[in-house]
PQR file of N, CA, C, O and H, with PARSE charges and radii, in Angstrom:
ATOM      1  N   UNK A   1     192.564 -82.979 -19.416 -0.4000 1.5000
ATOM      2  CA  UNK A   1     191.639 -83.652 -18.540 -0.0000 2.0000
ATOM      3  C   UNK A   1     190.418 -84.040 -19.359  0.5500 1.7000
ATOM      4  O   UNK A   1     189.938 -83.281 -20.200 -0.5500 1.4000
ATOM      5  N   UNK A   2     189.933 -85.243 -19.086 -0.4000 1.5000
ATOM      6  CA  UNK A   2     188.768 -85.753 -19.792 -0.0000 2.0000
ATOM      7  C   UNK A   2     187.637 -85.974 -18.802  0.5500 1.7000
ATOM      8  O   UNK A   2     187.846 -86.585 -17.754 -0.5500 1.4000
ATOM      9  H   UNK A   2     190.324 -85.860 -18.402  0.4000 1.0000
ATOM     10  N   UNK A   3     186.456 -85.494 -19.113 -0.4000 1.5000
ATOM     11  CA  UNK A   3     185.294 -85.632 -18.240 -0.0000 2.0000
ATOM     12  C   UNK A   3     184.242 -86.448 -18.965  0.5500 1.7000
ATOM     13  O   UNK A   3     183.904 -86.173 -20.117 -0.5500 1.4000
ATOM     14  H   UNK A   3     186.287 -84.998 -19.965  0.4000 1.0000
ATOM     15  N   UNK A   4     183.733 -87.452 -18.277 -0.4000 1.5000
ATOM     16  CA  UNK A   4     182.688 -88.285 -18.848 -0.0000 2.0000
ATOM     17  C   UNK A   4     181.419 -88.097 -18.027  0.5500 1.7000
ATOM     18  O   UNK A   4     181.432 -88.299 -16.812 -0.5500 1.4000
ATOM     19  H   UNK A   4     184.007 -87.676 -17.342  0.4000 1.0000
ATOM     20  N   UNK A   5     180.352 -87.723 -18.658 -0.4000 1.5000
ATOM     21  CA  UNK A   5     179.087 -87.497 -17.974 -0.0000 2.0000
ATOM     22  C   UNK A   5     178.245 -88.761 -17.981  0.5500 1.7000
ATOM     23  O   UNK A   5     178.186 -89.482 -18.977 -0.5500 1.4000
ATOM     24  H   UNK A   5     180.341 -87.560 -19.645  0.4000 1.0000
ATOM     25  N   UNK A   6     177.608 -89.011 -16.875 -0.4000 1.5000
ATOM     26  CA  UNK A   6     176.682 -90.137 -16.766 -0.0000 2.0000
ATOM     27  C   UNK A   6     175.310 -89.573 -16.455  0.5500 1.7000
ATOM     28  O   UNK A   6     175.155 -88.780 -15.526 -0.5500 1.4000
ATOM     29  H   UNK A   6     177.656 -88.425 -16.066  0.4000 1.0000
ATOM     30  N   UNK A   7     174.329 -89.974 -17.217 -0.4000 1.5000
ATOM     31  CA  UNK A   7     172.971 -89.470 -17.029 -0.0000 2.0000
ATOM     32  C   UNK A   7     172.129 -90.506 -16.297  0.5500 1.7000
ATOM     33  O   UNK A   7     172.025 -91.657 -16.721 -0.5500 1.4000
ATOM     34  H   UNK A   7     174.455 -90.618 -17.971  0.4000 1.0000
ATOM     35  N   UNK A   8     171.539 -90.083 -15.207 -0.4000 1.5000
ATOM     36  CA  UNK A   8     170.666 -90.931 -14.415 -0.0000 2.0000
ATOM     37  C   UNK A   8     169.329 -90.230 -14.255  0.5500 1.7000
ATOM     38  O   UNK A   8     169.267 -89.000 -14.278 -0.5500 1.4000
ATOM     39  H   UNK A   8     171.623 -89.148 -14.862  0.4000 1.0000
ATOM     40  N   UNK A   9     168.266 -90.992 -14.093 -0.4000 1.5000
ATOM     41  CA  UNK A   9     166.973 -90.375 -13.819 -0.0000 2.0000
ATOM     42  C   UNK A   9     167.067 -89.531 -12.540  0.5500 1.7000
ATOM     43  O   UNK A   9     167.913 -89.809 -11.690 -0.5500 1.4000
ATOM     44  H   UNK A   9     168.316 -91.991 -14.075  0.4000 1.0000
ATOM     45  N   UNK A  10     166.226 -88.520 -12.389 -0.4000 1.5000
ATOM     46  CA  UNK A  10     166.330 -87.616 -11.237 -0.0000 2.0000
ATOM     47  C   UNK A  10     166.292 -88.304  -9.873  0.5500 1.7000
ATOM     48  O   UNK A  10     166.926 -87.827  -8.932 -0.5500 1.4000
ATOM     49  H   UNK A  10     165.538 -88.294 -13.080  0.4000 1.0000
ATOM     50  N   UNK A  11     165.572 -89.404  -9.747 -0.4000 1.5000
ATOM     51  CA  UNK A  11     165.469 -90.074  -8.458 -0.0000 2.0000
ATOM     52  C   UNK A  11     166.161 -91.439  -8.473  0.5500 1.7000
ATOM     53  O   UNK A  11     165.701 -92.377  -7.822 -0.5500 1.4000
ATOM     54  H   UNK A  11     165.057 -89.792 -10.512  0.4000 1.0000
ATOM     55  N   UNK A  12     167.233 -91.544  -9.194 -0.4000 1.5000
ATOM     56  CA  UNK A  12     167.982 -92.794  -9.308 -0.0000 2.0000
ATOM     57  C   UNK A  12     168.584 -93.174  -7.953  0.5500 1.7000
ATOM     58  O   UNK A  12     169.000 -92.300  -7.193 -0.5500 1.4000
ATOM     59  H   UNK A  12     167.606 -90.782  -9.723  0.4000 1.0000
ATOM     60  N   UNK A  13     168.630 -94.462  -7.651 -0.4000 1.5000
ATOM     61  CA  UNK A  13     169.145 -94.935  -6.368 -0.0000 2.0000
ATOM     62  C   UNK A  13     170.610 -94.550  -6.150  0.5500 1.7000
ATOM     63  O   UNK A  13     171.077 -94.506  -5.011 -0.5500 1.4000
ATOM     64  H   UNK A  13     168.292 -95.172  -8.268  0.4000 1.0000
ATOM     65  N   UNK A  14     171.330 -94.274  -7.227 -0.4000 1.5000
ATOM     66  CA  UNK A  14     172.738 -93.879  -7.103 -0.0000 2.0000
ATOM     67  C   UNK A  14     172.876 -92.579  -6.310  0.5500 1.7000
ATOM     68  O   UNK A  14     173.906 -92.348  -5.677 -0.5500 1.4000
ATOM     69  H   UNK A  14     170.951 -94.310  -8.151  0.4000 1.0000
ATOM     70  N   UNK A  15     171.861 -91.742  -6.340 -0.4000 1.5000
ATOM     71  CA  UNK A  15     171.908 -90.466  -5.628 -0.0000 2.0000
ATOM     72  C   UNK A  15     171.287 -90.536  -4.244  0.5500 1.7000
ATOM     73  O   UNK A  15     171.335 -89.552  -3.506 -0.5500 1.4000
ATOM     74  H   UNK A  15     171.024 -91.930  -6.855  0.4000 1.0000
ATOM     75  N   UNK A  16     170.715 -91.651  -3.876 -0.4000 1.5000
ATOM     76  CA  UNK A  16     170.031 -91.776  -2.606 -0.0000 2.0000
ATOM     77  C   UNK A  16     170.945 -92.497  -1.611  0.5500 1.7000
ATOM     78  O   UNK A  16     171.190 -93.693  -1.764 -0.5500 1.4000
ATOM     79  H   UNK A  16     170.676 -92.450  -4.476  0.4000 1.0000
ATOM     80  N   UNK A  17     171.453 -91.791  -0.597 -0.4000 1.5000
ATOM     81  CA  UNK A  17     172.378 -92.416   0.353 -0.0000 2.0000
ATOM     82  C   UNK A  17     171.781 -93.622   1.076  0.5500 1.7000
ATOM     83  O   UNK A  17     172.510 -94.548   1.432 -0.5500 1.4000
ATOM     84  H   UNK A  17     171.254 -90.819  -0.473  0.4000 1.0000
ATOM     85  N   UNK A  18     170.469 -93.624   1.297 -0.4000 1.5000
ATOM     86  CA  UNK A  18     169.845 -94.761   1.977 -0.0000 2.0000
ATOM     87  C   UNK A  18     169.957 -96.022   1.126  0.5500 1.7000
ATOM     88  O   UNK A  18     170.179 -97.111   1.655 -0.5500 1.4000
ATOM     89  H   UNK A  18     169.877 -92.872   1.008  0.4000 1.0000
ATOM     90  N   UNK A  19     169.805 -95.879  -0.176 -0.4000 1.5000
ATOM     91  CA  UNK A  19     169.935 -97.039  -1.065 -0.0000 2.0000
ATOM     92  C   UNK A  19     171.355 -97.592  -1.023  0.5500 1.7000
ATOM     93  O   UNK A  19     171.545 -98.808  -1.034 -0.5500 1.4000
ATOM     94  H   UNK A  19     169.624 -94.995  -0.605  0.4000 1.0000
ATOM     95  N   UNK A  20     172.346 -96.717  -0.976 -0.4000 1.5000
ATOM     96  CA  UNK A  20     173.732 -97.181  -0.885 -0.0000 2.0000
ATOM     97  C   UNK A  20     173.977 -97.881   0.444  0.5500 1.7000
ATOM     98  O   UNK A  20     174.711 -98.867   0.501 -0.5500 1.4000
ATOM     99  H   UNK A  20     172.191 -95.729  -0.967  0.4000 1.0000
ATOM    100  N   UNK A  21     173.364 -97.376   1.518 -0.4000 1.5000
ATOM    101  CA  UNK A  21     173.502 -98.008   2.821 -0.0000 2.0000
ATOM    102  C   UNK A  21     172.916 -99.416   2.802  0.5500 1.7000
ATOM    103  O   UNK A  21     173.505-100.336   3.368 -0.5500 1.4000
ATOM    104  H   UNK A  21     172.768 -96.574   1.472  0.4000 1.0000
ATOM    105  N   UNK A  22     171.758 -99.597   2.155 -0.4000 1.5000
ATOM    106  CA  UNK A  22     171.164-100.931   2.064 -0.0000 2.0000
ATOM    107  C   UNK A  22     172.114-101.897   1.362  0.5500 1.7000
ATOM    108  O   UNK A  22     172.205-103.065   1.740 -0.5500 1.4000
ATOM    109  H   UNK A  22     171.279 -98.849   1.694  0.4000 1.0000
ATOM    110  N   UNK A  23     172.819-101.415   0.346 -0.4000 1.5000
ATOM    111  CA  UNK A  23     173.785-102.279  -0.340 -0.0000 2.0000
ATOM    112  C   UNK A  23     174.900-102.728   0.584  0.5500 1.7000
ATOM    113  O   UNK A  23     175.319-103.885   0.544 -0.5500 1.4000
ATOM    114  H   UNK A  23     172.745-100.466   0.040  0.4000 1.0000
ATOM    115  N   UNK A  24     175.382-101.812   1.417 -0.4000 1.5000
ATOM    116  CA  UNK A  24     176.424-102.159   2.392 -0.0000 2.0000
ATOM    117  C   UNK A  24     175.888-103.170   3.396  0.5500 1.7000
ATOM    118  O   UNK A  24     176.564-104.143   3.729 -0.5500 1.4000
ATOM    119  H   UNK A  24     175.042-100.872   1.449  0.4000 1.0000
ATOM    120  N   UNK A  25     174.665-102.936   3.879 -0.4000 1.5000
ATOM    121  CA  UNK A  25     174.071-103.856   4.854 -0.0000 2.0000
ATOM    122  C   UNK A  25     173.868-105.244   4.268  0.5500 1.7000
ATOM    123  O   UNK A  25     174.137-106.245   4.932 -0.5500 1.4000
ATOM    124  H   UNK A  25     174.115-102.146   3.609  0.4000 1.0000
ATOM    125  N   UNK A  26     173.399-105.311   3.039 -0.4000 1.5000
ATOM    126  CA  UNK A  26     173.187-106.622   2.407 -0.0000 2.0000
ATOM    127  C   UNK A  26     174.501-107.382   2.280  0.5500 1.7000
ATOM    128  O   UNK A  26     174.545-108.591   2.504 -0.5500 1.4000
ATOM    129  H   UNK A  26     173.180-104.498   2.499  0.4000 1.0000
ATOM    130  N   UNK A  27     175.565-106.684   1.923 -0.4000 1.5000
ATOM    131  CA  UNK A  27     176.871-107.345   1.829 -0.0000 2.0000
ATOM    132  C   UNK A  27     177.362-107.780   3.205  0.5500 1.7000
ATOM    133  O   UNK A  27     177.965-108.844   3.341 -0.5500 1.4000
ATOM    134  H   UNK A  27     175.530-105.701   1.740  0.4000 1.0000
ATOM    135  N   UNK A  28     177.110-106.971   4.216 -0.4000 1.5000
ATOM    136  CA  UNK A  28     177.567-107.283   5.566 -0.0000 2.0000
ATOM    137  C   UNK A  28     176.819-108.493   6.127  0.5500 1.7000
ATOM    138  O   UNK A  28     177.432-109.385   6.713 -0.5500 1.4000
ATOM    139  H   UNK A  28     176.620-106.106   4.106  0.4000 1.0000
ATOM    140  N   UNK A  29     175.520-108.522   5.952 -0.4000 1.5000
ATOM    141  CA  UNK A  29     174.722-109.610   6.512 -0.0000 2.0000
ATOM    142  C   UNK A  29     174.756-110.860   5.646  0.5500 1.7000
ATOM    143  O   UNK A  29     174.393-111.937   6.119 -0.5500 1.4000
ATOM    144  H   UNK A  29     175.022-107.797   5.476  0.4000 1.0000
ATOM    145  N   UNK A  30     175.180-110.748   4.393 -0.4000 1.5000
ATOM    146  CA  UNK A  30     175.346-111.887   3.472 -0.0000 2.0000
ATOM    147  C   UNK A  30     174.114-112.787   3.405  0.5500 1.7000
ATOM    148  O   UNK A  30     174.239-114.010   3.332 -0.5500 1.4000
ATOM    149  H   UNK A  30     175.475-109.873   4.009  0.4000 1.0000
ATOM    150  N   UNK A  31     172.941-112.191   3.430 -0.4000 1.5000
ATOM    151  CA  UNK A  31     171.713-112.963   3.291 -0.0000 2.0000
ATOM    152  C   UNK A  31     171.339-113.799   4.496  0.5500 1.7000
ATOM    153  O   UNK A  31     170.463-114.660   4.415 -0.5500 1.4000
ATOM    154  H   UNK A  31     172.840-111.198   3.490  0.4000 1.0000
ATOM    155  N   UNK A  32     172.009-113.545   5.623 -0.4000 1.5000
ATOM    156  CA  UNK A  32     171.700-114.318   6.836 -0.0000 2.0000
ATOM    157  C   UNK A  32     170.269-114.031   7.289  0.5500 1.7000
ATOM    158  O   UNK A  32     169.825-112.883   7.287 -0.5500 1.4000
ATOM    159  H   UNK A  32     172.721-112.846   5.689  0.4000 1.0000
ATOM    160  N   UNK A  33     169.570-115.067   7.668 -0.4000 1.5000
ATOM    161  CA  UNK A  33     168.204-114.928   8.139 -0.0000 2.0000
ATOM    162  C   UNK A  33     168.212-114.367   9.561  0.5500 1.7000
ATOM    163  O   UNK A  33     168.765-114.978  10.476 -0.5500 1.4000
ATOM    164  H   UNK A  33     169.931-116.000   7.669  0.4000 1.0000
ATOM    165  N   UNK A  34     167.601-113.213   9.732 -0.4000 1.5000
ATOM    166  CA  UNK A  34     167.523-112.590  11.057 -0.0000 2.0000
ATOM    167  C   UNK A  34     166.213-113.036  11.700  0.5500 1.7000
ATOM    168  O   UNK A  34     165.211-112.322  11.670 -0.5500 1.4000
ATOM    169  H   UNK A  34     167.152-112.717   8.988  0.4000 1.0000
ATOM    170  N   UNK A  35     166.245-114.229  12.277 -0.4000 1.5000
ATOM    171  CA  UNK A  35     165.011-114.872  12.746 -0.0000 2.0000
ATOM    172  C   UNK A  35     164.767-114.741  14.243  0.5500 1.7000
ATOM    173  O   UNK A  35     163.851-115.372  14.771 -0.5500 1.4000
ATOM    174  H   UNK A  35     167.059-114.809  12.301  0.4000 1.0000
ATOM    175  N   UNK A  36     165.562-113.941  14.935 -0.4000 1.5000
ATOM    176  CA  UNK A  36     165.318-113.726  16.360 -0.0000 2.0000
ATOM    177  C   UNK A  36     165.696-112.289  16.714  0.5500 1.7000
ATOM    178  O   UNK A  36     166.462-111.634  16.007 -0.5500 1.4000
ATOM    179  H   UNK A  36     166.306-113.428  14.506  0.4000 1.0000
ATOM    180  N   UNK A  37     165.144-111.826  17.810 -0.4000 1.5000
ATOM    181  CA  UNK A  37     165.447-110.475  18.269 -0.0000 2.0000
ATOM    182  C   UNK A  37     166.935-110.351  18.607  0.5500 1.7000
ATOM    183  O   UNK A  37     167.562-109.337  18.303 -0.5500 1.4000
ATOM    184  H   UNK A  37     164.522-112.358  18.385  0.4000 1.0000
ATOM    185  N   UNK A  38     167.489-111.378  19.231 -0.4000 1.5000
ATOM    186  CA  UNK A  38     168.900-111.348  19.624 -0.0000 2.0000
ATOM    187  C   UNK A  38     169.817-111.262  18.399  0.5500 1.7000
ATOM    188  O   UNK A  38     170.752-110.462  18.372 -0.5500 1.4000
ATOM    189  H   UNK A  38     166.980-112.202  19.478  0.4000 1.0000
ATOM    190  N   UNK A  39     169.546-112.080  17.403 -0.4000 1.5000
ATOM    191  CA  UNK A  39     170.372-112.082  16.198 -0.0000 2.0000
ATOM    192  C   UNK A  39     170.258-110.751  15.456  0.5500 1.7000
ATOM    193  O   UNK A  39     171.253-110.223  14.958 -0.5500 1.4000
ATOM    194  H   UNK A  39     168.786-112.730  17.425  0.4000 1.0000
ATOM    195  N   UNK A  40     169.052-110.221  15.387 -0.4000 1.5000
ATOM    196  CA  UNK A  40     168.841-108.935  14.732 -0.0000 2.0000
ATOM    197  C   UNK A  40     169.580-107.835  15.482  0.5500 1.7000
ATOM    198  O   UNK A  40     170.207-106.972  14.868 -0.5500 1.4000
ATOM    199  H   UNK A  40     168.244-110.650  15.791  0.4000 1.0000
ATOM    200  N   UNK A  41     169.506-107.865  16.807 -0.4000 1.5000
ATOM    201  CA  UNK A  41     170.190-106.852  17.611 -0.0000 2.0000
ATOM    202  C   UNK A  41     171.696-106.914  17.460  0.5500 1.7000
ATOM    203  O   UNK A  41     172.346-105.878  17.318 -0.5500 1.4000
ATOM    204  H   UNK A  41     168.996-108.566  17.306  0.4000 1.0000
ATOM    205  N   UNK A  42     172.261-108.110  17.487 -0.4000 1.5000
ATOM    206  CA  UNK A  42     173.715-108.225  17.351 -0.0000 2.0000
ATOM    207  C   UNK A  42     174.173-107.833  15.949  0.5500 1.7000
ATOM    208  O   UNK A  42     175.249-107.258  15.786 -0.5500 1.4000
ATOM    209  H   UNK A  42     171.733-108.951  17.601  0.4000 1.0000
ATOM    210  N   UNK A  43     173.366-108.140  14.943 -0.4000 1.5000
ATOM    211  CA  UNK A  43     173.705-107.725  13.578 -0.0000 2.0000
ATOM    212  C   UNK A  43     173.642-106.213  13.441  0.5500 1.7000
ATOM    213  O   UNK A  43     174.495-105.604  12.795 -0.5500 1.4000
ATOM    214  H   UNK A  43     172.492-108.608  15.075  0.4000 1.0000
ATOM    215  N   UNK A  44     172.622-105.606  14.056 -0.4000 1.5000
ATOM    216  CA  UNK A  44     172.488-104.152  13.995 -0.0000 2.0000
ATOM    217  C   UNK A  44     173.653-103.471  14.713  0.5500 1.7000
ATOM    218  O   UNK A  44     174.151-102.448  14.245 -0.5500 1.4000
ATOM    219  H   UNK A  44     171.929-106.101  14.581  0.4000 1.0000
ATOM    220  N   UNK A  45     174.087-104.024  15.833 -0.4000 1.5000
ATOM    221  CA  UNK A  45     175.221-103.454  16.557 -0.0000 2.0000
ATOM    222  C   UNK A  45     176.505-103.557  15.743  0.5500 1.7000
ATOM    223  O   UNK A  45     177.334-102.647  15.771 -0.5500 1.4000
ATOM    224  H   UNK A  45     173.682-104.855  16.213  0.4000 1.0000
ATOM    225  N   UNK A  46     176.671-104.647  15.026 -0.4000 1.5000
ATOM    226  CA  UNK A  46     177.896-104.825  14.243 -0.0000 2.0000
ATOM    227  C   UNK A  46     177.960-103.860  13.063  0.5500 1.7000
ATOM    228  O   UNK A  46     179.047-103.573  12.559 -0.5500 1.4000
ATOM    229  H   UNK A  46     175.998-105.386  15.003  0.4000 1.0000
ATOM    230  N   UNK A  47     176.808-103.355  12.615 -0.4000 1.5000
ATOM    231  CA  UNK A  47     176.793-102.397  11.520 -0.0000 2.0000
ATOM    232  C   UNK A  47     177.504-101.114  11.919  0.5500 1.7000
ATOM    233  O   UNK A  47     178.138-100.466  11.087 -0.5500 1.4000
ATOM    234  H   UNK A  47     175.925-103.588  13.024  0.4000 1.0000
ATOM    235  N   UNK A  48     177.400-100.751  13.180 -0.4000 1.5000
ATOM    236  CA  UNK A  48     178.068 -99.547  13.665 -0.0000 2.0000
ATOM    237  C   UNK A  48     179.581 -99.609  13.542  0.5500 1.7000
ATOM    238  O   UNK A  48     180.254 -98.578  13.583 -0.5500 1.4000
ATOM    239  H   UNK A  48     176.884-101.277  13.856  0.4000 1.0000
ATOM    240  N   UNK A  49     180.114-100.804  13.392 -0.4000 1.5000
ATOM    241  CA  UNK A  49     181.557-100.986  13.272 -0.0000 2.0000
ATOM    242  C   UNK A  49     182.042-100.942  11.829  0.5500 1.7000
ATOM    243  O   UNK A  49     183.246-100.992  11.575 -0.5500 1.4000
ATOM    244  H   UNK A  49     179.567-101.640  13.359  0.4000 1.0000
ATOM    245  N   UNK A  50     181.109-100.849  10.882 -0.4000 1.5000
ATOM    246  CA  UNK A  50     181.475-100.809   9.466 -0.0000 2.0000
ATOM    247  C   UNK A  50     181.948 -99.437   9.064  0.5500 1.7000
ATOM    248  O   UNK A  50     181.547 -98.432   9.652 -0.5500 1.4000
ATOM    249  H   UNK A  50     180.132-100.808  11.088  0.4000 1.0000
ATOM    250  N   UNK A  51     182.796 -99.393   8.069 -0.4000 1.5000
ATOM    251  CA  UNK A  51     183.166 -98.119   7.447 -0.0000 2.0000
ATOM    252  C   UNK A  51     182.258 -97.910   6.260  0.5500 1.7000
ATOM    253  O   UNK A  51     182.292 -98.683   5.302 -0.5500 1.4000
ATOM    254  H   UNK A  51     183.122-100.209   7.591  0.4000 1.0000
ATOM    255  N   UNK A  52     181.456 -96.882   6.314 -0.4000 1.5000
ATOM    256  CA  UNK A  52     180.470 -96.656   5.255 -0.0000 2.0000
ATOM    257  C   UNK A  52     180.962 -95.676   4.206  0.5500 1.7000
ATOM    258  O   UNK A  52     180.249 -95.424   3.235 -0.5500 1.4000
ATOM    259  H   UNK A  52     181.428 -96.254   7.092  0.4000 1.0000
ATOM    260  N   UNK A  53     182.123 -95.129   4.361 -0.4000 1.5000
ATOM    261  CA  UNK A  53     182.596 -94.107   3.436 -0.0000 2.0000
ATOM    262  C   UNK A  53     183.531 -94.557   2.436  0.5500 1.7000
ATOM    263  O   UNK A  53     183.984 -93.762   1.612 -0.5500 1.4000
ATOM    264  H   UNK A  53     182.702 -95.333   5.150  0.4000 1.0000
TER
END
């Protein structure tokens, strides 16, 4: 078995689950402009249907 170590700064975004979630959200919304309450609400609801794991 071969193990490769990766060194990251102590507070690197790779270790922060919120940062990973933002990446998923950005891919899901694809840069769409959320310019109304309705559009923002429907986009937020659709996030609940994503698989985040």
